[in-house]
N, C-alpha and C positions, 0 to 999 in steps of 0.2 A: 019957662026957665030952661027946659030941655032943648028947645029950639035954639036958644041963645048959645048953648054949648055945642050943639050939632053944627052950626054954621062955621065957627072957627075950625072945628075938626075936619069938616069937608074941605075947607080952603087949604088947610095944611096937607091933607091927603092929595089934593089936586096938584099942589106945588111939588110934592115929592115925586109924583109920576112925571110931571112936566120936566123936572130936573134930571130925570134919567134919560140919558142920550144913547144908551147902549142898545144896539139892535140884536135880535136873536140870530145866532150863527146859523146860516143856511146850509152850508156844505160841510159834511164831516171830512176830516182829514184822511188822506190816503195812507194806509198802513201797509208797508211793503211786506212781501213774503220773506220771512226770516231765513228760509233755506237757500235763498239766492241773493239776499240784500247785502249791500256794502255797508261799511261803517258810516259813510257819509249819508246814505239813504236812511239809515236808522236814526242818525242824529237829526236830520231834517224832519223826519216823522215825529221824533220826540218834541221838537220845537213846535210843530204844527198841532200836535195833540195838546200840549201845555197851553198854547194860545186859545185853542178851541174850548177847552175846559174852563180856562180863566174867563173868557168872554161869556160863556154859558152861565157861569156862576154869577157874574155881574148882572146878566139879564134876569136871572132868577131873583136876585135881590130887588129888582124894580117892582115886582108884584103885579105884573100885567096879566098873569094867568090865574085861572081858578085852580083849586087843589088837584084836580085830576090832570090837567095840562101840566102843572108844575111837576107832579110826580112822574109823568110820562117823560118829560124833557130831562129831568134829573136822572132817570133810568138810562136814557139815551147817552148822557154825558158819562155815566159810570161804565156803560157798555163799551164806549170808544176807548176809555182809559184801560179797561180790562183787556180788550183786544190788543192794544199796543203792548201792555205788560206781558201778555202771553207770547207775542212775537219777539219781544225783547229777550225773554227767557230762552226761547228757542235759538235766537241769534247768539246769545252768550254761550249756550251749550255747544253750538257749532264752532264757535271761535276757540273754546277750550279744547275741543277735539283736534282742531287744526294745530293749536299750539303744542299739544301733547305729541303729535306726530313729527314735529320739527326737531 
């Protein structure tokens, strides 16, 4: 009886993995130095980081990794987002300083 249940479950699991066509993002986006970055560079970085995180989250949903790999990759995604947010905060502070002097 248990084997009769296990076979459909295994087939379903194999179909879910086969249906996942998302590949793991290989390269992290380049985050510009906020002390010299232009608005356009920061905007491009934002789009790159958002795409990287979005693709990473989709890849995590596929379930290709064991728990340790999953947690390591999730931490990597969070780190990239944190790095961008830190640079963005510095960029915004710099822009406020420039605006106050004008």
